C-alpha positions as CSV (number, residue, x, y, z in Angstrom):
1,M,25.1,13.9,17.0
2,G,27.2,11.7,19.4
3,G,30.4,11.9,20.0
4,D,31.2,8.7,18.5
5,D,29.6,8.8,15.2
6,Q,32.3,9.1,12.3
7,R,30.4,9.6,9.5
8,P,31.2,12.6,7.6
9,E,28.7,15.5,9.1
10,P,26.2,17.3,6.0
11,P,26.6,20.9,6.2
12,A,24.7,22.9,7.7
13,R,21.9,25.5,6.8
14,V,22.9,29.0,8.3
15,Y,20.2,31.9,8.7
16,G,21.1,35.3,9.9
17,N,19.6,34.8,13.4
18,R,17.7,37.9,14.5
19,F,16.4,35.8,17.8
20,A,19.2,34.2,19.4
21,G,20.9,37.2,19.2
22,E,24.2,38.1,18.1
23,G,25.3,36.7,14.5
24,P,24.1,33.8,12.1
25,S,22.5,30.7,13.4
26,A,23.7,27.1,11.7
27,V,21.6,24.2,11.9
28,D,21.4,21.0,10.8
29,R,19.1,20.1,7.5
30,C,15.2,18.5,8.4
31,D,13.1,16.7,5.6
32,C,10.8,15.1,7.7
33,F,7.9,16.4,6.1
34,A,9.4,16.6,2.5
35,G,6.8,14.6,1.0
36,P,3.3,13.0,1.0
37,G,3.0,9.5,2.2
38,R,7.0,9.5,3.7
39,P,7.1,7.5,6.7
40,V,8.4,9.9,9.6
41,E,10.8,8.8,12.2
42,L,12.0,10.4,15.6
43,H,15.3,12.3,15.3
44,T,17.9,9.8,16.7
45,D,20.6,12.2,16.9
46,R,22.9,11.7,19.7
47,Q,23.8,14.5,22.2
48,D,27.9,14.5,22.3
49,T,28.5,15.6,25.8
50,S,31.9,16.3,25.1
51,A,31.2,19.7,22.6
52,P,32.5,22.5,24.1
53,G,28.6,24.1,23.1
54,W,27.4,21.7,25.4
55,L,29.3,22.4,28.2
56,R,29.5,26.0,27.9
57,L,25.7,25.6,28.3
58,L,25.9,23.4,31.4
59,E,27.8,26.1,32.8
60,L,25.0,28.3,32.0
61,V,22.2,26.1,33.0
62,E,24.6,26.5,36.8
63,E,24.6,30.1,36.6
64,A,20.9,31.0,35.7
65,A,20.0,28.0,38.9
66,A,22.4,30.3,41.2
67,D,21.4,34.0,40.5
68,G,17.9,32.7,40.1
69,R,17.1,35.1,37.1
70,E,13.7,35.1,35.6
71,V,14.8,35.1,31.8
72,F,17.7,32.6,30.4
73,R,17.9,32.6,26.7
74,P,21.2,30.3,26.4
75,L,21.9,30.7,22.5
76,T,22.9,34.3,22.8
77,E,25.9,32.7,24.9
78,L,27.0,30.3,22.4
79,A,28.6,31.0,18.9
80,P,26.9,29.9,15.9
81,D,28.9,25.9,15.9
82,E,28.3,26.0,19.2
83,R,24.5,26.1,18.7
84,R,24.5,23.6,16.2
85,Q,25.9,21.3,18.6
86,I,22.8,21.4,21.1
87,V,20.2,18.6,20.1
88,T,18.7,18.7,23.6
89,L,18.6,20.4,26.9
90,P,20.6,18.7,30.0
91,P,18.2,17.6,32.8
92,T,19.7,20.3,34.6
93,I,17.2,22.7,33.6
94,A,15.2,21.4,36.8
95,K,17.0,23.8,38.4
96,L,15.4,26.5,36.9
97,T,12.3,27.1,39.0
98,E,12.9,31.1,38.8
99,V,12.8,31.2,35.0
100,R,9.7,32.8,33.7
101,H,10.9,33.3,30.3
102,F,12.4,30.9,28.6
103,L,13.9,31.6,24.7
104,L,15.6,28.9,22.0
105,Y,14.7,30.8,19.1
106,G,16.1,29.5,16.4
107,S,17.9,26.8,18.0
108,N,19.0,23.2,16.6
109,L,16.7,20.8,18.8
110,V,14.9,17.6,18.4
111,R,13.7,17.0,21.2
112,I,12.9,18.8,25.1
113,P,13.8,16.4,27.9
114,P,11.0,15.7,30.2
115,E,12.6,18.0,32.9
116,I,11.0,20.7,31.6
117,G,8.1,20.0,33.8
118,A,10.1,21.0,36.9
119,M,10.5,24.7,35.8
120,T,7.2,25.5,37.9
121,G,8.0,29.5,37.7
122,L,7.7,28.9,33.6
123,E,5.3,31.5,32.2
124,Q,6.7,32.1,28.3
125,F,8.2,29.3,26.5
126,D,9.9,30.5,22.8
127,P,11.5,27.9,20.8
128,Y,10.0,29.5,18.0
129,T,12.1,28.8,14.4
130,S,13.7,25.7,15.9
131,Y,12.4,23.7,12.7
132,R,13.6,20.2,14.1
133,L,11.7,20.4,17.3
134,H,8.3,18.5,16.3
135,W,7.2,17.3,19.6
136,F,7.4,17.9,23.1
137,P,7.4,16.0,26.0
138,Y,4.4,15.5,28.0
139,E,5.7,16.4,31.2
140,I,5.3,20.0,29.8
141,T,1.9,20.3,31.1
142,R,2.9,20.6,35.0
143,C,4.6,24.0,34.3
144,A,0.9,25.0,35.2
145,G,1.3,28.5,35.4
146,L,2.8,28.4,31.4
147,R,0.1,30.9,29.8
148,D,2.1,31.6,26.6
149,S,4.3,30.3,23.5
150,T,5.8,30.8,20.0
151,V,6.3,27.6,18.1
152,S,7.0,26.9,14.6
153,T,3.6,25.0,14.7
154,R,4.1,24.4,11.3
155,A,7.2,22.0,12.2
156,L,4.6,20.1,14.1
157,Y,3.7,16.3,13.3
158,G,-0.1,16.1,13.1
159,N,-0.5,20.5,12.5
160,F,-3.3,21.5,11.2
161,K,-1.5,23.2,7.9
162,Y,0.2,20.1,6.6
163,R,-1.3,17.1,8.3
164,P,2.3,15.3,8.5
165,P,2.4,11.8,10.2
166,F,3.4,10.8,13.3
167,P,6.0,8.2,14.1
168,R,4.5,4.9,14.8
169,V,5.0,3.9,18.0
170,S,4.1,0.3,19.4
171,R,1.9,-1.3,21.9
172,R,4.6,-2.5,24.0
173,P,6.7,-1.5,26.4
174,Q,9.6,0.0,25.2
175,P,13.3,1.1,26.2
176,V,13.6,4.6,27.6
177,P,16.7,6.3,29.2
178,A,18.2,5.3,32.6
179,G,16.7,7.4,35.4
180,R,13.0,8.4,33.3
181,R,10.2,8.6,35.4
182,C,6.6,7.9,34.5
183,S,5.3,11.2,32.3
184,V,1.6,10.5,34.5
185,C,2.3,9.6,38.0
186,D,6.3,10.6,38.4
187,T,7.1,7.0,39.4
188,E,10.9,5.9,38.4
189,L,10.3,3.8,35.9
190,A,12.7,0.9,37.3
191,D,12.9,-1.7,34.6
192,G,13.6,1.1,32.2
193,R,10.6,0.6,29.8
194,A,7.4,2.6,29.1
195,L,4.3,2.3,26.9
196,W,4.7,5.1,24.9
197,G,1.6,7.4,23.3
198,W,1.0,10.4,21.8
199,V,-2.0,13.1,22.4
200,S,-2.2,16.7,20.9
201,R,-2.8,19.0,24.1
202,Q,-3.3,23.0,24.1
203,V,-0.3,24.1,26.0
204,A,0.0,27.7,26.3
205,T,-0.8,29.5,23.1
206,D,-0.5,26.3,21.1
207,V,-1.8,22.8,19.7
208,L,1.5,20.6,20.6
209,P,1.9,17.0,20.0
210,L,3.2,15.4,23.4
211,L,4.9,12.0,24.0
212,V,3.8,9.8,27.1
213,Q,5.5,7.4,28.8
214,A,3.7,6.0,31.0
215,C,4.4,2.9,33.3
216,S,1.0,1.4,33.2
217,A,-2.1,1.0,30.7
218,A,-3.5,2.9,33.6
219,C,-1.7,6.1,33.9
220,L,-1.8,6.4,30.1
221,D,-6.0,5.9,30.7
222,A,-5.4,8.5,32.8
223,V,-4.3,11.6,30.1
224,P,-6.9,13.5,29.5
225,G,-8.2,13.3,25.0
226,P,-7.3,10.3,23.1
227,V,-3.8,8.7,23.0
228,H,-2.8,7.0,19.8
229,L,0.3,5.1,18.4
230,G,0.9,8.2,15.5
231,G,0.7,7.0,12.1
232,P,-1.3,9.3,9.1
233,V,-3.5,11.9,10.4
234,D,-7.5,11.5,10.7
235,P,-7.9,15.0,9.2
236,E,-11.2,15.1,11.2
237,T,-9.3,14.2,14.3
238,G,-5.9,15.3,14.2
239,Q,-4.8,11.8,15.7
240,G,-3.0,9.0,14.1
241,Q,-3.6,5.2,15.0
242,T,-6.0,4.5,18.4
243,R,-4.2,2.7,20.6
244,Q,-7.8,0.3,20.8
């Protein structure tokens, strides 16, 4: 939710959070998979970078980078209302090269930034019960040491249980945030546009839906496995509409 959004917020759901630490966890409602045939779109929540929870998270990342800790569980340091304010993670997580175990149980996250690919020491990633987190950036595949994960797979696009559709993406280059780099070759996207595509791939313990943002068709072609444009999922392949 952006800092300039003046619409009244819907009530948060409050859970007893035995994963994130002390006290309950407040999260926003997610009805993405509410019914068959319903169109699915990416969550567009904008991060309020003036929110107390966000500012505290920035401090926690800097502290973890400075002391070289191997286990990072930032949500335990936030009150429930502060956890609700966090819909993404700061790009500065790229500094957390010593972190081996990253815990985000019960978060209100809707996306993980591509900078997670710079967390080269990551071995275990646990965003379990983050029910609004339906996909991950392709850059997570750069975490070569990642061997274990705990993900709420029923909340993922294309999951084997319910086969919810992937959001459709265009065949044409689409805008990306300033400073974004190609998911494949890591070249800076100087024109601020990228070719988007989906791929499902085994990452640690789970098969995850990954969003690729590539600088060229050649980079998309270099991605292992079929890259697709989303839409309804083929029950045999688990993929959406082909790019061809």
